[in-house]
Biopython code that builds the backbone (N, CA, C, O; Angstrom):
import numpy as np
from Bio.PDB.StructureBuilder import StructureBuilder

atoms = [
    (1, "MET", "N", (0.819, -1.208, 0.000)),
    (1, "MET", "CA", (0.000, 0.000, 0.000)),
    (1, "MET", "C", (0.855, 1.262, 0.000)),
    (1, "MET", "O", (0.444, 2.306, -0.507)),
    (2, "CYS", "N", (2.044, 1.150, 0.573)),
    (2, "CYS", "CA", (2.941, 2.299, 0.600)),
    (2, "CYS", "C", (3.335, 2.709, -0.816)),
    (2, "CYS", "O", (3.507, 3.894, -1.104)),
    (3, "MET", "N", (3.475, 1.730, -1.689)),
    (3, "MET", "CA", (3.842, 2.012, -3.072)),
    (3, "MET", "C", (2.751, 2.815, -3.781)),
    (3, "MET", "O", (3.043, 3.631, -4.656)),
    (4, "VAL", "N", (1.501, 2.582, -3.400)),
    (4, "VAL", "CA", (0.384, 3.314, -4.006)),
    (4, "VAL", "C", (0.418, 4.772, -3.563)),
    (4, "VAL", "O", (0.334, 5.674, -4.396)),
    (5, "THR", "N", (0.540, 5.011, -2.265)),
    (5, "THR", "CA", (0.520, 6.389, -1.763)),
    (5, "THR", "C", (1.731, 7.177, -2.235)),
    (5, "THR", "O", (1.648, 8.390, -2.425)),
    (6, "ASP", "N", (2.865, 6.491, -2.428)),
    (6, "ASP", "CA", (4.062, 7.193, -2.896)),
    (6, "ASP", "C", (3.966, 7.603, -4.362)),
    (6, "ASP", "O", (4.692, 8.496, -4.799)),
    (7, "ASN", "N", (3.086, 6.967, -5.123)),
    (7, "ASN", "CA", (3.006, 7.215, -6.563)),
    (7, "ASN", "C", (1.676, 7.819, -7.010)),
    (7, "ASN", "O", (1.328, 7.713, -8.186)),
    (8, "LEU", "N", (0.933, 8.443, -6.115)),
    (8, "LEU", "CA", (-0.330, 9.085, -6.507)),
    (8, "LEU", "C", (-0.113, 10.226, -7.496)),
    (8, "LEU", "O", (-1.011, 10.570, -8.264)),
    (9, "ALA", "N", (1.069, 10.801, -7.472)),
    (9, "ALA", "CA", (1.356, 11.885, -8.417)),
    (9, "ALA", "C", (1.326, 11.386, -9.857)),
    (9, "ALA", "O", (1.086, 12.166, -10.779)),
    (10, "LEU", "N", (1.566, 10.098, -10.055)),
    (10, "LEU", "CA", (1.481, 9.544, -11.410)),
    (10, "LEU", "C", (0.075, 9.667, -11.979)),
    (10, "LEU", "O", (-0.094, 9.921, -13.172)),
    (11, "VAL", "N", (-0.933, 9.488, -11.135)),
    (11, "VAL", "CA", (-2.320, 9.608, -11.598)),
    (11, "VAL", "C", (-2.600, 11.049, -12.001)),
    (11, "VAL", "O", (-3.224, 11.294, -13.033)),
    (12, "HIS", "N", (-2.142, 12.007, -11.192)),
    (12, "HIS", "CA", (-2.298, 13.422, -11.557)),
    (12, "HIS", "C", (-1.571, 13.724, -12.863)),
    (12, "HIS", "O", (-2.089, 14.440, -13.720)),
    (13, "TYR", "N", (-0.375, 13.176, -13.008)),
    (13, "TYR", "CA", (0.404, 13.398, -14.224)),
    (13, "TYR", "C", (-0.339, 12.896, -15.456)),
    (13, "TYR", "O", (-0.426, 13.594, -16.466)),
    (14, "VAL", "N", (-0.870, 11.689, -15.365)),
    (14, "VAL", "CA", (-1.568, 11.111, -16.515)),
    (14, "VAL", "C", (-2.795, 11.949, -16.870)),
    (14, "VAL", "O", (-3.042, 12.215, -18.046)),
    (15, "LEU", "N", (-3.555, 12.361, -15.877)),
    (15, "LEU", "CA", (-4.762, 13.154, -16.157)),
    (15, "LEU", "C", (-4.419, 14.520, -16.733)),
    (15, "LEU", "O", (-5.091, 14.990, -17.652)),
    (16, "ARG", "N", (-3.376, 15.167, -16.203)),
    (16, "ARG", "CA", (-3.026, 16.500, -16.676)),
    (16, "ARG", "C", (-2.351, 16.466, -18.037)),
    (16, "ARG", "O", (-2.729, 17.219, -18.934)),
    (17, "ARG", "N", (-1.362, 15.606, -18.202)),
    (17, "ARG", "CA", (-0.548, 15.634, -19.421)),
    (17, "ARG", "C", (-1.148, 14.824, -20.559)),
    (17, "ARG", "O", (-1.178, 15.286, -21.700)),
    (18, "LYS", "N", (-1.619, 13.642, -20.266)),
    (18, "LYS", "CA", (-2.075, 12.749, -21.340)),
    (18, "LYS", "C", (-3.510, 13.034, -21.753)),
    (18, "LYS", "O", (-3.855, 12.899, -22.927)),
    (19, "PHE", "N", (-4.364, 13.432, -20.785)),
    (19, "PHE", "CA", (-5.781, 13.649, -21.092)),
    (19, "PHE", "C", (-6.181, 15.120, -21.039)),
    (19, "PHE", "O", (-7.352, 15.450, -21.226)),
    (20, "LYS", "N", (-5.223, 16.002, -20.786)),
    (20, "LYS", "CA", (-5.468, 17.462, -20.762)),
    (20, "LYS", "C", (-6.624, 17.830, -19.831)),
    (20, "LYS", "O", (-7.451, 18.680, -20.159)),
    (21, "MET", "N", (-6.670, 17.176, -18.663)),
    (21, "MET", "CA", (-7.742, 17.433, -17.693)),
    (21, "MET", "C", (-7.276, 18.474, -16.684)),
    (21, "MET", "O", (-6.100, 18.519, -16.321)),
    (22, "ASP", "N", (-8.189, 19.291, -16.246)),
    (22, "ASP", "CA", (-7.935, 20.278, -15.207)),
    (22, "ASP", "C", (-8.695, 19.854, -13.955)),
    (22, "ASP", "O", (-9.759, 19.243, -14.053)),
    (23, "GLN", "N", (-8.157, 20.173, -12.781)),
    (23, "GLN", "CA", (-8.804, 19.751, -11.538)),
    (23, "GLN", "C", (-10.173, 20.401, -11.345)),
    (23, "GLN", "O", (-10.958, 19.942, -10.515)),
    (24, "LYS", "N", (-10.464, 21.439, -12.083)),
    (24, "LYS", "CA", (-11.749, 22.120, -11.941)),
    (24, "LYS", "C", (-12.867, 21.405, -12.690)),
    (24, "LYS", "O", (-14.044, 21.665, -12.438)),
    (25, "GLN", "N", (-12.521, 20.530, -13.586)),
    (25, "GLN", "CA", (-13.538, 19.838, -14.372)),
    (25, "GLN", "C", (-14.264, 18.805, -13.505)),
    (25, "GLN", "O", (-13.676, 18.215, -12.599)),
    (26, "GLN", "N", (-15.535, 18.602, -13.795)),
    (26, "GLN", "CA", (-16.371, 17.731, -12.984)),
    (26, "GLN", "C", (-15.916, 16.278, -13.022)),
    (26, "GLN", "O", (-15.983, 15.583, -12.008)),
    (27, "MET", "N", (-15.467, 15.823, -14.149)),
    (27, "MET", "CA", (-15.120, 14.422, -14.315)),
    (27, "MET", "C", (-13.752, 14.075, -13.727)),
    (27, "MET", "O", (-13.403, 12.898, -13.631)),
    (28, "TYR", "N", (-12.981, 15.079, -13.336)),
    (28, "TYR", "CA", (-11.617, 14.862, -12.863)),
    (28, "TYR", "C", (-11.573, 13.926, -11.662)),
    (28, "TYR", "O", (-10.758, 13.004, -11.623)),
    (29, "GLU", "N", (-12.444, 14.154, -10.682)),
    (29, "GLU", "CA", (-12.424, 13.332, -9.473)),
    (29, "GLU", "C", (-12.781, 11.883, -9.778)),
    (29, "GLU", "O", (-12.174, 10.963, -9.229)),
    (30, "ASP", "N", (-13.756, 11.678, -10.647)),
    (30, "ASP", "CA", (-14.128, 10.310, -11.014)),
    (30, "ASP", "C", (-12.977, 9.607, -11.728)),
    (30, "ASP", "O", (-12.665, 8.453, -11.434)),
    (31, "LEU", "N", (-12.357, 10.306, -12.658)),
    (31, "LEU", "CA", (-11.254, 9.699, -13.391)),
    (31, "LEU", "C", (-10.030, 9.512, -12.497)),
    (31, "LEU", "O", (-9.246, 8.585, -12.702)),
    (32, "PHE", "N", (-9.865, 10.386, -11.512)),
    (32, "PHE", "CA", (-8.762, 10.211, -10.560)),
    (32, "PHE", "C", (-8.960, 8.928, -9.755)),
    (32, "PHE", "O", (-8.004, 8.190, -9.513)),
    (33, "GLN", "N", (-10.194, 8.664, -9.342)),
    (33, "GLN", "CA", (-10.472, 7.431, -8.604)),
    (33, "GLN", "C", (-10.214, 6.198, -9.469)),
    (33, "GLN", "O", (-9.654, 5.209, -8.997)),
    (34, "VAL", "N", (-10.619, 6.260, -10.714)),
    (34, "VAL", "CA", (-10.370, 5.140, -11.632)),
    (34, "VAL", "C", (-8.864, 4.972, -11.844)),
    (34, "VAL", "O", (-8.364, 3.849, -11.899)),
    (35, "GLY", "N", (-8.148, 6.084, -11.961)),
    (35, "GLY", "CA", (-6.698, 6.025, -12.098)),
    (35, "GLY", "C", (-6.028, 5.417, -10.875)),
    (35, "GLY", "O", (-5.024, 4.715, -11.000)),
    (36, "CYS", "N", (-6.574, 5.681, -9.700)),
    (36, "CYS", "CA", (-6.043, 5.084, -8.474)),
    (36, "CYS", "C", (-6.252, 3.569, -8.469)),
    (36, "CYS", "O", (-5.396, 2.823, -7.995)),
    (37, "ILE", "N", (-7.377, 3.126, -8.989)),
    (37, "ILE", "CA", (-7.604, 1.684, -9.117)),
    (37, "ILE", "C", (-6.569, 1.083, -10.068)),
    (37, "ILE", "O", (-6.022, 0.012, -9.805)),
    (38, "GLY", "N", (-6.307, 1.779, -11.171)),
    (38, "GLY", "CA", (-5.279, 1.326, -12.099)),
    (38, "GLY", "C", (-3.901, 1.278, -11.452)),
    (38, "GLY", "O", (-3.110, 0.375, -11.724)),
    (39, "LEU", "N", (-3.617, 2.258, -10.589)),
    (39, "LEU", "CA", (-2.342, 2.280, -9.868)),
    (39, "LEU", "C", (-2.232, 1.096, -8.916)),
    (39, "LEU", "O", (-1.166, 0.494, -8.791)),
    (40, "MET", "N", (-3.330, 0.762, -8.244)),
    (40, "MET", "CA", (-3.314, -0.397, -7.351)),
    (40, "MET", "C", (-3.078, -1.691, -8.128)),
    (40, "MET", "O", (-2.327, -2.559, -7.685)),
    (41, "LYS", "N", (-3.723, -1.815, -9.288)),
    (41, "LYS", "CA", (-3.517, -3.006, -10.122)),
    (41, "LYS", "C", (-2.077, -3.054, -10.639)),
    (41, "LYS", "O", (-1.496, -4.132, -10.761)),
    (42, "ALA", "N", (-1.505, -1.886, -10.941)),
    (42, "ALA", "CA", (-0.118, -1.846, -11.396)),
    (42, "ALA", "C", (0.826, -2.294, -10.282)),
    (42, "ALA", "O", (1.813, -2.981, -10.543)),
    (43, "CYS", "N", (0.528, -1.911, -9.055)),
    (43, "CYS", "CA", (1.354, -2.345, -7.919)),
    (43, "CYS", "C", (1.269, -3.854, -7.732)),
    (43, "CYS", "O", (2.264, -4.500, -7.404)),
    (44, "ASP", "N", (0.081, -4.414, -7.942)),
    (44, "ASP", "CA", (-0.081, -5.863, -7.795)),
    (44, "ASP", "C", (0.681, -6.627, -8.872)),
    (44, "ASP", "O", (1.284, -7.662, -8.587)),
    (45, "GLY", "N", (0.659, -6.134, -10.092)),
    (45, "GLY", "CA", (1.226, -6.876, -11.203)),
    (45, "GLY", "C", (2.658, -6.529, -11.550)),
    (45, "GLY", "O", (3.204, -7.081, -12.506)),
    (46, "PHE", "N", (3.288, -5.625, -10.798)),
    (46, "PHE", "CA", (4.638, -5.175, -11.152)),
    (46, "PHE", "C", (5.683, -6.214, -10.765)),
    (46, "PHE", "O", (5.652, -6.789, -9.677)),
    (47, "ASP", "N", (6.610, -6.432, -11.695)),
    (47, "ASP", "CA", (7.737, -7.321, -11.458)),
    (47, "ASP", "C", (9.013, -6.483, -11.609)),
    (47, "ASP", "O", (9.228, -5.858, -12.648)),
    (48, "GLU", "N", (9.847, -6.471, -10.581)),
    (48, "GLU", "CA", (11.025, -5.599, -10.590)),
    (48, "GLU", "C", (12.000, -5.904, -11.713)),
    (48, "GLU", "O", (12.779, -5.036, -12.106)),
    (49, "SER", "N", (11.969, -7.106, -12.229)),
    (49, "SER", "CA", (12.903, -7.453, -13.300)),
    (49, "SER", "C", (12.486, -6.850, -14.646)),
    (49, "SER", "O", (13.254, -6.888, -15.608)),
    (50, "ARG", "N", (11.278, -6.299, -14.715)),
    (50, "ARG", "CA", (10.770, -5.761, -15.986)),
    (50, "ARG", "C", (11.230, -4.336, -16.263)),
    (50, "ARG", "O", (11.159, -3.887, -17.406)),
    (51, "GLY", "N", (11.694, -3.621, -15.260)),
    (51, "GLY", "CA", (12.142, -2.249, -15.494)),
    (51, "GLY", "C", (11.558, -1.294, -14.480)),
    (51, "GLY", "O", (11.253, -1.680, -13.351)),
    (52, "ALA", "N", (11.400, -0.024, -14.892)),
    (52, "ALA", "CA", (10.944, 1.027, -13.986)),
    (52, "ALA", "C", (9.449, 0.901, -13.700)),
    (52, "ALA", "O", (8.654, 0.593, -14.588)),
    (53, "PHE", "N", (9.087, 1.144, -12.448)),
    (53, "PHE", "CA", (7.676, 1.039, -12.058)),
    (53, "PHE", "C", (6.844, 2.124, -12.715)),
    (53, "PHE", "O", (5.719, 1.868, -13.144)),
    (54, "SER", "N", (7.384, 3.334, -12.800)),
    (54, "SER", "CA", (6.584, 4.451, -13.311)),
    (54, "SER", "C", (6.135, 4.208, -14.750)),
    (54, "SER", "O", (5.003, 4.532, -15.109)),
    (55, "THR", "N", (7.004, 3.648, -15.564)),
    (55, "THR", "CA", (6.644, 3.363, -16.958)),
    (55, "THR", "C", (5.506, 2.354, -17.023)),
    (55, "THR", "O", (4.544, 2.533, -17.769)),
    (56, "TYR", "N", (5.625, 1.304, -16.243)),
    (56, "TYR", "CA", (4.594, 0.259, -16.201)),
    (56, "TYR", "C", (3.284, 0.824, -15.672)),
    (56, "TYR", "O", (2.216, 0.534, -16.210)),
    (57, "ALA", "N", (3.365, 1.635, -14.611)),
    (57, "ALA", "CA", (2.160, 2.165, -13.974)),
    (57, "ALA", "C", (1.429, 3.157, -14.872)),
    (57, "ALA", "O", (0.199, 3.162, -14.905)),
    (58, "VAL", "N", (2.160, 3.994, -15.598)),
    (58, "VAL", "CA", (1.518, 4.992, -16.463)),
    (58, "VAL", "C", (0.657, 4.308, -17.517)),
    (58, "VAL", "O", (-0.463, 4.745, -17.779)),
    (59, "PHE", "N", (1.169, 3.238, -18.124)),
    (59, "PHE", "CA", (0.380, 2.535, -19.135)),
    (59, "PHE", "C", (-0.844, 1.861, -18.520)),
    (59, "PHE", "O", (-1.909, 1.832, -19.136)),
    (60, "THR", "N", (-0.701, 1.323, -17.319)),
    (60, "THR", "CA", (-1.841, 0.687, -16.657)),
    (60, "THR", "C", (-2.894, 1.716, -16.276)),
    (60, "THR", "O", (-4.088, 1.479, -16.459)),
    (61, "ILE", "N", (-2.468, 2.848, -15.751)),
    (61, "ILE", "CA", (-3.398, 3.931, -15.367)),
    (61, "ILE", "C", (-4.131, 4.446, -16.604)),
    (61, "ILE", "O", (-5.346, 4.637, -16.573)),
    (62, "GLN", "N", (-3.392, 4.670, -17.690)),
    (62, "GLN", "CA", (-4.023, 5.126, -18.937)),
    (62, "GLN", "C", (-5.067, 4.140, -19.431)),
    (62, "GLN", "O", (-6.137, 4.536, -19.893)),
    (63, "GLY", "N", (-4.756, 2.872, -19.334)),
    (63, "GLY", "CA", (-5.700, 1.854, -19.779)),
    (63, "GLY", "C", (-6.995, 1.878, -18.996)),
    (63, "GLY", "O", (-8.076, 1.774, -19.575)),
    (64, "TYR", "N", (-6.891, 2.016, -17.671)),
    (64, "TYR", "CA", (-8.095, 2.054, -16.849)),
    (64, "TYR", "C", (-8.911, 3.316, -17.116)),
    (64, "TYR", "O", (-10.140, 3.263, -17.157)),
    (65, "ILE", "N", (-8.234, 4.450, -17.298)),
    (65, "ILE", "CA", (-8.950, 5.702, -17.561)),
    (65, "ILE", "C", (-9.618, 5.649, -18.939)),
    (65, "ILE", "O", (-10.764, 6.074, -19.086)),
    (66, "LEU", "N", (-8.914, 5.135, -19.939)),
    (66, "LEU", "CA", (-9.509, 5.015, -21.281)),
    (66, "LEU", "C", (-10.718, 4.089, -21.270)),
    (66, "LEU", "O", (-11.725, 4.373, -21.919)),
    (67, "ARG", "N", (-10.624, 2.982, -20.536)),
    (67, "ARG", "CA", (-11.750, 2.054, -20.453)),
    (67, "ARG", "C", (-12.959, 2.745, -19.803)),
    (67, "ARG", "O", (-14.094, 2.566, -20.246)),
    (68, "GLU", "N", (-12.709, 3.526, -18.765)),
    (68, "GLU", "CA", (-13.804, 4.243, -18.104)),
    (68, "GLU", "C", (-14.434, 5.265, -19.043)),
    (68, "GLU", "O", (-15.657, 5.391, -19.093)),
    (69, "LEU", "N", (-13.610, 5.992, -19.784)),
    (69, "LEU", "CA", (-14.141, 6.980, -20.724)),
    (69, "LEU", "C", (-14.949, 6.313, -21.834)),
    (69, "LEU", "O", (-15.975, 6.841, -22.264)),
    (70, "ARG", "N", (-14.482, 5.147, -22.299)),
    (70, "ARG", "CA", (-15.210, 4.430, -23.338)),
    (70, "ARG", "C", (-16.548, 3.914, -22.833)),
    (70, "ARG", "O", (-17.556, 3.985, -23.536)),
    (71, "GLU", "N", (-16.552, 3.390, -21.602)),
    (71, "GLU", "CA", (-17.788, 2.821, -21.062)),
    (71, "GLU", "C", (-18.800, 3.904, -20.706)),
    (71, "GLU", "O", (-19.992, 3.753, -20.972)),
    (72, "ARG", "N", (-18.335, 4.981, -20.112)),
    (72, "ARG", "CA", (-19.260, 6.030, -19.698)),
    (72, "ARG", "C", (-19.581, 6.974, -20.829)),
    (72, "ARG", "O", (-20.744, 7.145, -21.194)),
    (73, "GLY", "N", (-18.581, 7.572, -21.372)),
    (73, "GLY", "CA", (-18.756, 8.425, -22.527)),
    (73, "GLY", "C", (-19.402, 9.774, -22.251)),
    (73, "GLY", "O", (-19.272, 10.688, -23.065)),
    (74, "SER", "N", (-20.084, 9.924, -21.142)),
    (74, "SER", "CA", (-20.723, 11.201, -20.844)),
    (74, "SER", "C", (-20.634, 11.455, -19.343)),
    (74, "SER", "O", (-20.224, 10.589, -18.570)),
    (75, "LEU", "N", (-21.024, 12.655, -18.954)),
    (75, "LEU", "CA", (-20.984, 12.996, -17.535)),
    (75, "LEU", "C", (-22.125, 12.368, -16.758)),
    (75, "LEU", "O", (-22.002, 12.122, -15.558)),
    (76, "LEU", "N", (-23.225, 12.109, -17.431)),
    (76, "LEU", "CA", (-24.380, 11.526, -16.760)),
    (76, "LEU", "C", (-24.397, 10.026, -16.951)),
    (76, "LEU", "O", (-24.185, 9.532, -18.059)),
    (77, "TYR", "N", (-24.644, 9.310, -15.890)),
    (77, "TYR", "CA", (-24.712, 7.859, -15.965)),
    (77, "TYR", "C", (-26.144, 7.447, -16.253)),
    (77, "TYR", "O", (-27.056, 7.784, -15.498)),
    (78, "VAL", "N", (-26.342, 6.724, -17.335)),
    (78, "VAL", "CA", (-27.656, 6.207, -17.696)),
    (78, "VAL", "C", (-27.573, 4.688, -17.624)),
    (78, "VAL", "O", (-26.766, 4.088, -18.335)),
    (79, "PRO", "N", (-28.390, 4.046, -16.778)),
    (79, "PRO", "CA", (-28.347, 2.586, -16.705)),
    (79, "PRO", "C", (-28.635, 1.963, -18.062)),
    (79, "PRO", "O", (-29.403, 2.509, -18.853)),
    (80, "ARG", "N", (-28.019, 0.825, -18.326)),
    (80, "ARG", "CA", (-28.114, 0.193, -19.645)),
    (80, "ARG", "C", (-29.552, -0.123, -20.030)),
    (80, "ARG", "O", (-29.941, 0.103, -21.176)),
    (81, "LYS", "N", (-30.361, -0.648, -19.088)),
    (81, "LYS", "CA", (-31.733, -1.000, -19.464)),
    (81, "LYS", "C", (-32.553, 0.246, -19.793)),
    (81, "LYS", "O", (-33.438, 0.183, -20.647)),
    (82, "GLU", "N", (-32.283, 1.367, -19.143)),
    (82, "GLU", "CA", (-32.973, 2.618, -19.480)),
    (82, "GLU", "C", (-32.524, 3.111, -20.857)),
    (82, "GLU", "O", (-33.329, 3.626, -21.634)),
    (83, "TYR", "N", (-31.228, 2.947, -21.153)),
    (83, "TYR", "CA", (-30.693, 3.358, -22.445)),
    (83, "TYR", "C", (-31.336, 2.542, -23.569)),
    (83, "TYR", "O", (-31.672, 3.083, -24.622)),
    (84, "VAL", "N", (-31.501, 1.264, -23.341)),
    (84, "VAL", "CA", (-32.112, 0.396, -24.347)),
    (84, "VAL", "C", (-33.576, 0.762, -24.555)),
    (84, "VAL", "O", (-34.066, 0.720, -25.683)),
    (85, "LYS", "N", (-34.289, 1.124, -23.472)),
    (85, "LYS", "CA", (-35.692, 1.530, -23.589)),
    (85, "LYS", "C", (-35.823, 2.789, -24.457)),
    (85, "LYS", "O", (-36.737, 2.887, -25.275)),
    (86, "THR", "N", (-34.911, 3.748, -24.277)),
    (86, "THR", "CA", (-35.029, 4.996, -25.026)),
    (86, "THR", "C", (-34.710, 4.795, -26.500)),
    (86, "THR", "O", (-35.226, 5.524, -27.348)),
    (87, "ILE", "N", (-33.866, 3.817, -26.817)),
    (87, "ILE", "CA", (-33.534, 3.559, -28.221)),
    (87, "ILE", "C", (-34.689, 2.882, -28.938)),
    (87, "ILE", "O", (-35.001, 3.235, -30.076)),
    (88, "SER", "N", (-35.335, 1.904, -28.286)),
    (88, "SER", "CA", (-36.398, 1.143, -28.954)),
    (88, "SER", "C", (-37.676, 1.901, -29.069)),
    (88, "SER", "O", (-38.654, 1.383, -29.608)),
]
sb = StructureBuilder()
sb.init_structure("model")
sb.init_model(0)
sb.init_chain("A")
sb.init_seg("    ")
for serial, (resi, resn, name, xyz) in enumerate(atoms, 1):
    if name == "N":
        sb.init_residue(resn, " ", resi, " ")
    sb.init_atom(name, np.array(xyz, "f"), 0.0, 1.0, " ", f" {name:<3s}", serial, name[0])
structure = sb.get_structure()
């Protein structure tokens, strides 16, 4: 767990630099939480023989954030069954 708290700045870095997000935006906190989940998964799967942790973690964090953006796509959450009702 110490590895996660020591590397929280990586999540901020990914959101600011890679996704051009500002802390004032509404979705920032949600994506930060998803990025933290990605950081935890990166800590679980990291092998020291593979190289630097930050490189491995940045790609894992980006993957989790991209997956969240693809699944949600908007600021408002609409349950799938409600979405299907509105289409039909």
